[in-house]
C-alpha positions in Angstrom: -13.7 25.8 -38.1 -16.0 27.6 -40.5 -19.2 29.4 -39.5 -21.5 26.7 -41.0 -19.8 23.6 -39.5 -21.8 21.6 -36.9 -21.3 19.3 -34.0 -23.8 16.4 -33.3 -24.3 16.2 -29.6 -25.6 12.9 -28.3 -27.0 12.2 -24.8 -27.6 8.5 -24.5 -29.6 7.3 -21.5 -30.7 3.8 -20.4 -33.9 3.9 -22.4 -33.6 7.1 -24.4 -31.3 8.9 -26.9 -31.4 12.6 -27.3 -29.6 14.6 -30.0 -29.0 18.1 -31.3 -27.1 19.3 -34.3 -25.5 22.5 -33.2 -23.6 25.3 -34.9 -20.9 26.1 -32.3 -20.1 29.6 -33.7 -23.7 30.9 -33.8 -25.3 28.7 -31.2 -28.1 27.8 -33.7 -29.6 24.3 -33.5 -30.2 22.9 -37.0 -32.0 19.8 -35.8 -32.9 18.1 -32.5 -35.0 15.4 -31.1 -34.9 12.0 -29.3 -36.0 8.4 -29.2 -37.7 7.3 -26.1 -38.4 3.9 -24.4 -35.6 2.1 -26.3 -36.1 -1.7 -26.0 -39.7 -1.5 -24.9 -42.5 -3.1 -27.0 -44.0 0.4 -27.7 -40.8 1.8 -29.1 -39.6 1.7 -32.8 -36.1 1.1 -31.5 -35.1 -2.2 -30.0 -31.6 -1.1 -29.1 -29.4 2.0 -29.2 -28.1 1.3 -32.7 -31.7 1.3 -34.0 -32.4 4.4 -32.0 -29.4 6.3 -33.5 -30.4 5.2 -37.0 -33.9 6.5 -36.3 -32.3 9.8 -35.2 -30.5 9.9 -38.5 -33.8 9.4 -40.3 -35.4 12.2 -38.3 -32.6 14.5 -39.3 -32.9 13.5 -42.9 -36.6 14.3 -42.8 -35.7 17.7 -41.4 -33.5 18.2 -44.5 -30.1 17.4 -42.8 -27.6 15.3 -44.7 -25.0 14.2 -42.1 -22.5 13.4 -44.9 -22.7 16.9 -46.4 -23.7 19.2 -43.5 -20.1 20.1 -42.4 -20.1 17.7 -39.5 -17.0 18.6 -37.4 -17.4 16.1 -34.5 -19.8 14.1 -32.4 -19.9 15.2 -28.8 -21.1 12.7 -26.2 -22.4 13.7 -22.7 -20.9 11.3 -20.2 -22.2 11.6 -16.6 -19.2 10.4 -14.6 -15.5 11.0 -15.4 -14.1 9.8 -12.0 -10.8 11.3 -10.9 -9.0 10.9 -14.3 -11.4 12.4 -16.9 -12.0 16.1 -16.2 -11.4 17.6 -19.7 -13.2 17.0 -23.0 -11.6 13.8 -24.2 -11.0 12.5 -27.8 -12.4 9.0 -27.8 -10.5 5.9 -29.1 -10.6 2.2 -28.3 -8.2 2.5 -25.3 -10.1 5.5 -23.8 -13.4 3.6 -24.0 -11.8 0.7 -22.1 -10.8 3.1 -19.4 -14.3 4.6 -19.3 -15.8 1.2 -18.9 -14.0 0.9 -15.6 -15.9 3.9 -14.3 -19.2 2.1 -14.7 -19.1 1.0 -11.0 -19.2 4.7 -10.0 -22.3 5.4 -12.2 -24.0 2.1 -13.0 -27.3 3.9 -14.0 -25.7 6.4 -16.3 -22.3 5.5 -17.8 -23.1 2.1 -19.4 -25.9 3.6 -21.6 -23.6 6.5 -22.5 -20.9 4.0 -23.6 -23.4 2.1 -25.6 -24.3 5.3 -27.4 -20.6 6.1 -28.0 -19.9 2.6 -29.5 -22.9 2.8 -31.8 -22.2 6.3 -32.9 -18.5 5.5 -33.7 -19.6 2.6 -35.8 -22.2 4.6 -37.7 -20.0 7.7 -38.1 -16.5 6.5 -38.2 -15.1 9.3 -40.3 -15.4 12.1 -37.6 -13.9 12.6 -34.2 -15.9 11.5 -31.2 -15.4 13.5 -28.0 -16.6 12.8 -24.5 -17.6 15.8 -22.2 -18.1 14.9 -18.6 -20.8 16.1 -16.2 -18.3 15.9 -13.3 -15.5 17.9 -15.0 -16.4 21.4 -13.7 -16.3 20.2 -10.1 -13.0 18.2 -10.4 -11.0 20.7 -8.4 -13.5 21.3 -5.6 -11.7 22.3 -2.4 -10.8 19.3 -0.3 -13.1 20.3 2.5 -16.0 20.3 0.1 -15.1 17.2 -1.9 -14.2 14.9 1.1 -16.7 12.7 3.0 -16.0 12.2 6.7 -15.5 8.5 6.5 -12.6 6.0 6.8 -9.9 7.7 4.7 -8.2 4.5 3.4 -11.6 3.0 2.4 -12.5 6.2 0.6 -9.2 6.4 -1.3 -9.4 2.7 -2.3 -12.8 3.0 -3.7 -12.5 6.6 -5.1 -15.3 7.9 -2.8 -15.6 11.7 -2.9 -18.0 14.4 -3.9 -17.7 14.5 -7.7 -20.7 16.8 -8.5 -22.9 16.6 -11.6 -24.7 18.9 -14.1 -21.2 20.6 -14.3 -21.6 21.5 -18.0 -24.8 23.4 -17.1 -23.4 25.1 -14.0 -20.3 26.3 -15.9 -22.4 27.5 -18.9 -25.0 29.3 -16.8 -22.4 31.0 -14.6 -20.6 32.3 -17.7 -23.9 33.5 -19.2 -24.8 35.3 -16.0 -21.5 37.1 -16.0 -22.0 38.1 -19.6 -25.5 39.3 -18.9 -24.1 41.5 -16.1 -21.1 42.7 -18.2 -18.6 41.5 -15.7 -15.9 38.8 -15.8 -16.7 35.5 -14.1 -13.5 36.0 -12.0 -15.1 39.0 -10.3 -18.3 37.3 -9.2 -19.4 35.0 -6.5 -22.4 33.0 -7.7 -25.0 30.5 -6.7 -26.5 28.5 -9.6 -29.7 26.5 -9.1 -30.2 23.9 -11.8 -33.8 22.8 -11.2 -35.2 20.1 -13.5 -36.2 16.5 -13.0 -32.7 16.2 -11.8 -31.7 19.2 -9.5 -28.5 20.5 -8.2 -27.0 23.6 -6.6 -23.5 25.1 -6.8 -21.5 27.8 -5.1 -18.9 29.4 -7.5 -16.3 31.9 -6.2 -14.5 33.8 -8.9 -15.3 31.3 -11.6 -14.2 28.3 -9.5 -16.8 26.0 -7.9 -16.3 25.7 -4.2 -19.3 23.5 -3.3 -22.1 21.5 -5.0 -25.0 19.5 -3.8 -24.6 16.3 -5.7 -21.9 13.8 -4.5 -20.4 10.5 -5.4 -23.6 10.0 -7.5 -26.4 12.3 -8.7 -28.6 11.0 -5.9 -27.3 13.4 -3.2 -28.5 16.9 -2.5 -31.8 18.6 -3.5 -35.1 16.8 -3.7 -35.7 15.9 -7.4 -38.4 14.5 -9.6 -37.8 10.8 -8.7 -34.6 11.0 -6.5 -34.7 11.4 -2.8 -31.7 13.8 -2.5 -30.1 14.0 1.0 -31.2 11.1 3.2 -29.8 9.6 6.4 -27.5 6.7 5.2 -29.0 4.7 8.1 -32.2 4.4 6.1 -30.5 2.0 3.7 -29.2 -0.4 6.4 -32.6 -0.1 8.2 -34.6 -1.1 5.1 -32.1 -3.9 4.3 -32.2 -5.3 7.8 -35.8 -4.7 8.8 -37.7 -4.6 5.6 -35.5 -7.3 4.0 -35.1 -5.2 0.9 -32.1 -6.0 -1.3 -29.6 -3.2 -1.7 -30.3 -3.0 -5.5 -34.0 -2.5 -4.7 -33.3 0.2 -2.2 -31.0 2.0 -4.7 -33.7 1.7 -7.4 -36.3 3.1 -5.0 -34.2 6.1 -4.0 -33.4 6.9 -7.6 -36.6 6.1 -9.5 -39.5 6.1 -7.0 -38.7 8.8 -4.5 -38.4 12.6 -4.6 -41.5 14.5 -5.6 -42.9 11.5 -7.4 -42.5 9.3 -4.4 -44.4 11.7 -2.1 -47.1 12.7 -4.5 -47.2 10.2 -7.4 -46.4 13.1 -9.8 -43.2 14.8 -10.9 -44.4 17.3 -13.4 -44.7 20.6 -11.5 -47.4 21.9 -13.8 -49.7 19.0 -12.9 -48.4 19.1 -9.3 -49.6 22.7 -9.1 -53.1 21.6 -10.2 -53.2 18.8 -7.7 -52.3 21.3 -4.9 -55.0 23.7 -6.1 -57.5 20.9 -5.9 -56.7 20.2 -2.3 -54.3 17.3 -2.6 -52.4 17.2 0.7 -49.7 14.8 -0.6 -48.9 17.1 -3.5 -48.7 20.1 -1.2 -46.3 18.3 1.1 -44.2 17.1 -1.8 -43.9 20.8 -2.9 -43.1 22.0 0.6 -40.4 19.4 1.0 -38.9 20.4 -2.3 -38.9 24.1 -1.4 -37.6 23.5 2.1 -34.6 21.6 0.9 -33.9 24.2 -1.8 -34.0 27.0 0.8 -31.6 25.1 3.0 -29.0 24.9 0.2 -29.4 28.5 -0.7 -28.7 29.5 2.9 -25.8 27.2 3.1 -24.2 28.5 0.0 -24.7 32.1 1.1 -22.7 31.1 4.1 -20.0 29.2 2.1 -19.4 32.2 -0.2 -19.6 34.8 2.5 -20.4 37.4 -0.1 -22.7 36.6 -3.0 -23.2 38.8 -6.1 -25.7 36.8 -8.1 -28.1 33.8 -7.8 -29.3 32.2 -11.0 -32.2 29.9 -11.7 -31.9 27.5 -14.7 -33.3 24.3 -16.2 -36.9 23.3 -16.8 -38.4 24.2 -13.4 -35.9 27.0 -12.7 -36.6 28.7 -16.0 -40.3 28.2 -16.2 -41.9 28.0 -12.7 -42.3 31.5 -11.2 -43.9 30.1 -8.0 -40.8 27.9 -7.3 -38.5 30.9 -7.8 -40.7 33.1 -5.5 -41.1 30.5 -2.8 -37.4 29.6 -2.8 -36.3 33.1 -1.8 -39.3 34.9 -0.3 -38.4 36.2 3.2 -34.7 36.3 2.5 -34.5 40.0 2.3 -32.1 40.3 5.2 -29.9 37.8 3.5 -29.7 40.0 0.5 -32.2 38.3 -1.8 -35.1 40.6 -2.7 -37.4 39.5 -5.5 -39.5 41.7 -7.8 -42.8 39.9 -8.1 -43.8 41.5 -11.4 -40.5 40.8 -13.1 -40.6 37.2 -11.8 -44.2 36.6 -12.9 -43.5 38.0 -16.4 -40.4 35.8 -16.9 -37.8 38.5 -17.2 -34.1 37.6 -17.1 -33.4 39.9 -14.0 -36.1 39.2 -11.4 -34.5 40.9 -8.4 -35.7 44.2 -7.1 -33.6 47.3 -7.8 -32.6 47.5 -4.2 -31.6 43.8 -3.9 -28.0 43.5 -2.8 -27.8 40.2 -4.7 -28.8 40.1 -8.3 -31.3 37.3 -9.1 -31.4 36.0 -12.6 -33.2 33.4 -14.8 -30.8 32.1 -17.4 -31.7 29.3 -19.9 -29.2 26.5 -19.8 -27.8 25.0 -23.0 -25.7 22.0 -22.3 -25.6 20.9 -25.9 -24.1 24.2 -27.1 -21.5 24.0 -24.2 -20.6 20.5 -25.3 -20.4 21.5 -28.9 -18.0 24.4 -28.1 -15.9 22.1 -25.9 -15.5 19.8 -28.9 -14.3 22.7 -31.0 -11.8 23.7 -28.3 -10.2 20.3 -28.1 -10.0 19.9 -31.9 -8.4 23.4 -32.2 -5.9 22.5 -29.4 -4.9 19.1 -30.9 
């Protein structure tokens, strides 16, 4: 690989397609953008093929010629890898067939990713296409953390376990935290809080994840923008039996109309803050529920790790909302988390007080760069 070669990273969702053209060696992004509301009347793209062609046009307008820019590979973010896909994987027809079988595990996420892969392979047939899986980092969770306490034979037959998600982000951020501190990842016990519209937490001991908040699907765990996070499974059967709601409708409600948005009708924390300041009780409750769940997971992971060296906030809310960071750890001095209010408010990387036993950091995530570098590693190893 030469210094000026690039990887095109594609994240294909059900109604959106995001892309970045990344230089793996330098970390520089040459171009990036996205197409939203694919298939809707207001969109210029009727399907994912049209969306990818529009993305190519956007890159051309930015001065990027994909045929002459040193394109090394196309990296695809795939949410669910199941039990079998836990390394960056070179895509061919047979592999895509195998990935299609995993759609049952992630019906909201994997099918659009596969559509994006098929379209990209047809439009860019001359370069390798590589899948990088959100679940990969958590593949080797300890059995006690990965196993649900349910009928063992049923779980094994239907591949039910805690897979974990946002793994690319958790891995990248934990490595960046170690680099910031000038220590090897193997020497650190870390808690990483990926707080965005989707939110997850992880406990990482010596570079190895030992627990994570998301489970079989990205629905479990923290309260999120539109997802409920942890909920009594009995709610599902209760709504099915008493409210006569079809299971598909319940699943859609828990994924798309719950979380902060379900409680307050708003998921953008900047607007939510304004609603709270204007006296909106529903917005205040939504924020309090979000913080309460987050604090519970922090406390749980402090216990899981026994000794914690660093706690890191990342992703859109974690990187940009000082109030969330403050409220998540205020009052945890006796647990080893002491925040410096001035550092936190001014957006510094290290926001813990000098006497805090646990270092508290804010580290921007960069999943696209991590995916691009994964692509380089698999090509160099092949």
